[in-house]
ChimeraX commands (.cxc) that place a marker at each C-alpha (Angstrom):
marker #1 position -52.49,-85.74,-74.59 radius 0.5
marker #1 position -53.07,-89.44,-74.35 radius 0.5
marker #1 position -57.06,-89.15,-74.05 radius 0.5
marker #1 position -57.42,-92.34,-75.30 radius 0.5
marker #1 position -56.35,-94.20,-72.41 radius 0.5
marker #1 position -58.53,-91.98,-69.37 radius 0.5
marker #1 position -61.48,-92.56,-68.19 radius 0.5
marker #1 position -63.07,-88.95,-68.92 radius 0.5
marker #1 position -63.10,-89.77,-72.27 radius 0.5
marker #1 position -66.46,-91.32,-73.72 radius 0.5
marker #1 position -68.39,-92.44,-76.48 radius 0.5
marker #1 position -71.82,-89.94,-77.29 radius 0.5
marker #1 position -74.21,-92.71,-79.11 radius 0.5
marker #1 position -76.57,-90.27,-80.09 radius 0.5
marker #1 position -73.50,-88.17,-81.92 radius 0.5
marker #1 position -71.24,-90.90,-82.35 radius 0.5
marker #1 position -68.54,-89.77,-81.08 radius 0.5
marker #1 position -65.90,-89.57,-77.87 radius 0.5
marker #1 position -65.79,-86.02,-75.81 radius 0.5
marker #1 position -64.35,-85.78,-72.77 radius 0.5
marker #1 position -66.44,-85.46,-69.88 radius 0.5
marker #1 position -64.54,-83.04,-67.37 radius 0.5
marker #1 position -65.92,-80.43,-66.39 radius 0.5
marker #1 position -62.98,-77.77,-66.80 radius 0.5
marker #1 position -63.21,-73.69,-67.02 radius 0.5
marker #1 position -62.22,-71.85,-70.41 radius 0.5
marker #1 position -58.49,-70.70,-69.03 radius 0.5
marker #1 position -58.02,-74.06,-68.41 radius 0.5
marker #1 position -59.26,-75.92,-72.34 radius 0.5
marker #1 position -58.20,-72.56,-73.43 radius 0.5
marker #1 position -54.00,-73.21,-72.16 radius 0.5
marker #1 position -54.22,-76.98,-73.50 radius 0.5
marker #1 position -55.75,-76.19,-76.43 radius 0.5
marker #1 position -52.71,-73.39,-76.94 radius 0.5
marker #1 position -49.83,-75.79,-75.97 radius 0.5
marker #1 position -49.16,-74.32,-72.22 radius 0.5
marker #1 position -49.89,-77.25,-70.59 radius 0.5
marker #1 position -47.90,-80.58,-71.27 radius 0.5
marker #1 position -50.16,-83.28,-70.02 radius 0.5
marker #1 position -53.38,-82.74,-69.29 radius 0.5
marker #1 position -54.14,-81.48,-65.13 radius 0.5
marker #1 position -57.37,-83.39,-65.02 radius 0.5
marker #1 position -56.22,-87.09,-66.90 radius 0.5
marker #1 position -56.89,-90.12,-64.63 radius 0.5
marker #1 position -55.70,-93.66,-66.37 radius 0.5
marker #1 position -59.09,-95.61,-67.01 radius 0.5
marker #1 position -56.64,-98.91,-67.22 radius 0.5
marker #1 position -58.46,-100.75,-64.37 radius 0.5
marker #1 position -55.46,-103.02,-63.81 radius 0.5
marker #1 position -52.92,-100.14,-62.61 radius 0.5
marker #1 position -55.03,-99.04,-60.45 radius 0.5
marker #1 position -55.30,-102.86,-58.63 radius 0.5
marker #1 position -51.83,-102.79,-59.09 radius 0.5
marker #1 position -50.98,-99.71,-57.12 radius 0.5
marker #1 position -53.83,-100.76,-53.80 radius 0.5
marker #1 position -51.56,-103.40,-53.52 radius 0.5
marker link #1:1,2 radius 0.2
marker link #1:2,3 radius 0.2
marker link #1:3,4 radius 0.2
marker link #1:4,5 radius 0.2
marker link #1:5,6 radius 0.2
marker link #1:6,7 radius 0.2
marker link #1:7,8 radius 0.2
marker link #1:8,9 radius 0.2
marker link #1:9,10 radius 0.2
marker link #1:10,11 radius 0.2
marker link #1:11,12 radius 0.2
marker link #1:12,13 radius 0.2
marker link #1:13,14 radius 0.2
marker link #1:14,15 radius 0.2
marker link #1:15,16 radius 0.2
marker link #1:16,17 radius 0.2
marker link #1:17,18 radius 0.2
marker link #1:18,19 radius 0.2
marker link #1:19,20 radius 0.2
marker link #1:20,21 radius 0.2
marker link #1:21,22 radius 0.2
marker link #1:22,23 radius 0.2
marker link #1:23,24 radius 0.2
marker link #1:24,25 radius 0.2
marker link #1:25,26 radius 0.2
marker link #1:26,27 radius 0.2
marker link #1:27,28 radius 0.2
marker link #1:28,29 radius 0.2
marker link #1:29,30 radius 0.2
marker link #1:30,31 radius 0.2
marker link #1:31,32 radius 0.2
marker link #1:32,33 radius 0.2
marker link #1:33,34 radius 0.2
marker link #1:34,35 radius 0.2
marker link #1:35,36 radius 0.2
marker link #1:36,37 radius 0.2
marker link #1:37,38 radius 0.2
marker link #1:38,39 radius 0.2
marker link #1:39,40 radius 0.2
marker link #1:40,41 radius 0.2
marker link #1:41,42 radius 0.2
marker link #1:42,43 radius 0.2
marker link #1:43,44 radius 0.2
marker link #1:44,45 radius 0.2
marker link #1:45,46 radius 0.2
marker link #1:46,47 radius 0.2
marker link #1:47,48 radius 0.2
marker link #1:48,49 radius 0.2
marker link #1:49,50 radius 0.2
marker link #1:50,51 radius 0.2
marker link #1:51,52 radius 0.2
marker link #1:52,53 radius 0.2
marker link #1:53,54 radius 0.2
marker link #1:54,55 radius 0.2
marker link #1:55,56 radius 0.2
view
């Protein structure tokens, strides 16, 4: 998983830490943490340039 490049990976100033802001259920989270999924099904690139290139 490459959370650093996901648009849902947000910084919380109160805790001074990064968190995933996706509202996933417990089953999905457990599968993700146990390694049953090869990649996060909620991943969306936070790279705005890549998004614009796709739209052209």
